[in-house]
C-alpha positions as CSV (number, residue, x, y, z in Angstrom):
1,S,76.0,5.0,102.5
2,W,73.3,4.1,100.1
3,T,72.4,0.5,99.3
4,P,70.5,-0.3,96.2
5,P,67.4,-2.4,96.6
6,A,67.6,-6.1,95.9
7,P,66.4,-7.1,92.5
8,A,63.0,-8.6,92.3
9,P,63.0,-12.4,92.0
10,A,62.6,-13.8,88.5
11,E,59.3,-15.3,87.7
12,V,59.4,-19.1,87.4
13,T,57.2,-20.5,84.7
14,P,55.7,-23.7,86.0
15,V,56.6,-26.8,83.8
16,E,53.6,-28.8,82.8
17,P,54.1,-32.5,83.5
18,V,54.7,-34.6,80.3
19,A,52.5,-37.7,80.2
20,A,54.5,-40.9,79.9
21,A,54.1,-42.7,76.6
22,P,51.9,-45.7,77.0
23,V,53.8,-49.1,77.1
24,Q,52.7,-51.4,74.3
25,A,52.1,-54.9,75.2
26,V,54.5,-57.4,73.7
27,Q,52.7,-59.6,71.3
28,K,53.6,-63.3,71.3
29,A,55.1,-64.6,68.1
30,E,52.9,-66.8,66.2
31,P,54.3,-70.3,65.7
32,V,55.7,-71.0,62.3
33,K,53.5,-73.3,60.4
34,T,55.3,-76.1,58.6
35,P,53.8,-76.6,55.2
36,P,52.4,-80.1,54.8
37,V,54.6,-82.6,53.0
38,V,53.0,-83.3,49.7
39,E,53.6,-86.9,48.6
40,P,54.8,-87.0,45.0
41,K,52.3,-88.6,42.8
42,P,53.5,-92.0,41.5
43,N,54.7,-91.9,38.0
44,F,53.5,-95.3,36.8
45,T,55.2,-94.9,33.4
46,Q,58.5,-94.3,34.9
47,N,58.1,-97.1,37.4
48,I,57.2,-99.5,34.7
49,K,60.3,-98.5,32.6
50,S,62.5,-98.8,35.7
51,A,61.1,-102.3,36.4
52,I,61.6,-103.3,32.8
53,R,65.3,-102.1,32.9
54,K,65.9,-104.1,36.0
55,E,64.3,-107.2,34.6
56,T,66.3,-106.8,31.4
57,R,69.6,-106.5,33.3
58,K,68.6,-109.6,35.3
59,A,67.7,-111.5,32.2
60,E,71.0,-110.5,30.6
61,R,72.9,-111.7,33.6
62,E,71.1,-115.0,33.5
63,V,71.7,-115.5,29.8
64,K,75.4,-114.7,30.3
65,A,75.6,-117.3,33.2
66,Q,73.7,-119.9,31.1
67,R,76.0,-119.3,28.1
68,A,79.1,-119.7,30.4
69,A,77.6,-123.0,31.8
70,D,76.8,-124.3,28.3
71,A,80.4,-123.4,27.2
72,K,81.8,-125.2,30.2
73,A,79.7,-128.3,29.6
74,A,80.6,-128.3,25.9
75,A,84.3,-128.0,26.8
76,E,83.9,-131.0,29.2
77,R,82.1,-133.0,26.5
78,T,84.9,-132.2,24.0
79,S,87.5,-133.0,26.6
80,Y,85.9,-136.3,27.3
81,E,85.5,-137.2,23.6
82,Q,89.1,-136.4,23.0
83,F,90.2,-138.4,26.0
84,Q,88.1,-141.3,24.8
85,K,89.8,-141.2,21.4
86,Q,93.3,-140.9,22.9
87,N,92.9,-143.7,25.4
88,A,90.7,-146.1,23.5
89,S,93.6,-148.5,22.9
90,K,94.9,-148.2,26.5
91,T,92.1,-149.9,28.3
92,K,90.1,-153.1,28.1
93,S,87.0,-154.2,30.0
94,T,85.8,-157.4,31.6
95,S,82.7,-158.1,33.7
96,K,83.0,-158.8,37.4
97,T,80.3,-159.4,40.1
98,S,80.4,-159.2,43.8
99,S,78.2,-160.2,46.6
100,S,78.7,-156.9,48.4
101,G,77.4,-153.5,47.3
102,A,74.5,-151.1,47.6
103,A,71.0,-152.5,47.2
104,N,70.1,-150.1,44.4
105,A,73.5,-150.1,42.6
106,T,73.9,-151.4,39.1
107,P,76.9,-153.6,38.4
108,G,79.7,-151.5,36.9
109,P,82.5,-152.5,34.5
110,R,85.9,-153.6,35.7
111,I,88.6,-151.2,34.7
112,D,92.0,-152.7,34.0
113,A,94.8,-150.2,34.7
114,S,97.5,-152.1,32.8
115,G,99.0,-149.7,30.2
116,I,98.8,-146.7,32.6
117,K,102.1,-146.3,34.3
118,K,100.8,-144.0,37.0
119,G,97.3,-143.8,38.1
120,V,94.5,-145.2,40.2
121,T,94.3,-148.9,39.5
122,G,91.9,-151.8,39.8
123,A,88.6,-150.0,39.6
124,T,85.7,-152.5,39.8
125,G,82.0,-152.4,40.0
126,A,80.6,-153.4,43.4
127,G,77.0,-154.1,42.5
128,S,75.2,-157.5,42.9
129,A,75.0,-160.0,40.1
130,G,71.3,-160.5,39.7
131,A,69.7,-157.2,38.8
132,G,69.0,-157.7,35.1
133,G,72.7,-157.6,34.2
134,T,73.4,-157.9,30.5
135,A,76.9,-157.4,29.1
136,L,77.6,-153.9,27.9
137,A,77.8,-153.5,24.2
138,R,81.4,-153.2,23.0
139,A,81.1,-149.6,22.0
140,E,79.6,-148.7,25.4
141,A,82.3,-150.7,27.2
142,N,85.0,-148.9,25.4
143,A,83.4,-145.6,26.2
144,M,83.2,-146.5,29.9
145,D,86.8,-147.6,29.9
146,A,87.8,-144.2,28.6
147,Y,85.5,-142.5,31.1
148,F,87.3,-144.2,34.1
149,V,90.6,-143.4,32.6
150,M,89.5,-139.7,32.7
151,L,88.3,-140.2,36.3
152,R,91.7,-141.6,37.4
153,T,93.6,-138.8,35.6
154,R,91.4,-136.0,37.2
155,L,91.7,-137.7,40.6
156,L,95.4,-137.7,40.4
157,S,95.4,-134.0,39.3
158,S,93.3,-133.0,42.2
159,H,95.3,-135.0,44.8
160,E,97.7,-133.1,47.0
161,L,100.3,-135.4,48.8
162,P,100.8,-134.3,52.4
163,G,104.3,-133.3,53.4
164,G,106.5,-136.1,54.8
165,V,104.2,-138.9,53.4
166,S,105.6,-141.5,51.0
167,D,104.3,-141.4,47.4
168,L,104.4,-145.2,47.3
169,L,101.4,-145.6,49.6
170,S,98.1,-146.9,48.3
171,A,94.5,-147.0,49.7
172,E,91.4,-148.8,48.5
173,V,88.4,-146.6,48.1
174,Q,84.7,-147.3,47.6
175,F,82.4,-144.7,46.1
176,T,79.2,-144.3,44.1
177,I,79.2,-142.5,40.8
178,G,75.9,-141.3,39.5
179,S,74.6,-141.2,35.9
180,N,75.3,-137.4,35.9
181,G,78.9,-137.9,37.1
182,T,78.2,-137.0,40.7
183,V,80.5,-138.8,43.1
184,S,79.2,-139.6,46.6
185,G,79.5,-142.1,49.5
186,V,83.3,-142.0,49.3
187,R,85.0,-144.1,52.0
188,I,88.3,-145.9,52.6
189,V,87.8,-149.7,52.7
190,R,91.5,-150.5,53.0
191,S,93.7,-148.0,54.7
192,S,97.2,-147.0,53.5
193,G,98.3,-147.1,57.1
194,S,98.7,-143.3,57.1
195,K,95.8,-141.2,58.3
196,D,97.2,-138.2,56.4
197,F,97.4,-140.0,53.1
198,D,93.9,-141.5,53.5
199,Q,92.5,-138.0,54.3
200,S,94.3,-136.6,51.2
201,V,92.6,-139.2,49.1
202,L,89.2,-138.4,50.4
203,E,89.8,-134.7,49.8
204,A,90.9,-135.4,46.2
205,F,87.5,-137.2,45.7
206,G,85.8,-134.1,47.2
207,R,87.4,-131.9,44.5
208,L,86.7,-134.4,41.7
209,K,84.4,-133.1,38.9
210,M,83.1,-135.5,36.2
211,P,80.7,-135.2,33.2
212,G,77.8,-137.5,32.9
213,R,78.4,-141.2,32.3
214,P,78.1,-142.6,28.8
215,D,76.0,-145.6,30.0
216,K,73.6,-143.3,32.0
217,K,73.8,-145.6,35.0
218,T,74.6,-145.3,38.7
219,D,76.7,-147.9,40.4
220,V,79.2,-148.5,43.2
221,Q,82.9,-148.6,42.3
222,R,86.1,-149.7,44.1
223,L,89.5,-148.6,43.1
224,T,93.0,-148.6,44.6
225,F,94.4,-145.1,44.7
226,R,98.2,-144.9,44.3
227,I,100.4,-142.1,43.0
228,K,102.9,-144.3,41.4
229,E,103.9,-148.0,41.2
230,A,106.3,-149.3,43.8
């Protein structure tokens, strides 16, 4: 039998090699530059206005505080004058000297508590007798009597009786009262026999507030503190 010849092989076209694309080098990212901080220019006008506002507010606060202090002082003066008028007939004054007392103390008037049912009684000056002591003028003596009546009343108001302590106890106290009404050097010279009562008396003196003295003097005083008569 006849066999056909084998077909001729197909021509293979050679493939030209394709050149690889060049690899680009990776560029480093440039650092981000932070813009420089620009300091704001000082606004002198605004600063001055702000300072003026602050000073104005401060001055207003000071004026308000001063007015309040003046009003308080005026109220105390009025209270004292009213107290003096109301109690002028309740007190009398006599002079008394003592060998004991502070070296710089001026002799003070003796305050008689008769006529006051409840109060601190027997207040006496504790100065020495020689330091230029002339008798107080009658008007000044009456003013000082009223002043010490006010002191006793305020002292009783500020006193707090400890629990379980008798209200019939009494203690003798020595203290210095300055020309401006400041009380200092408070001490018990005769105990009541109760530490709690004595301490309550000292604490009452610590809370005591008084206006300036009419006689403008400073002296040492002694008084017997009692809440009520036995």
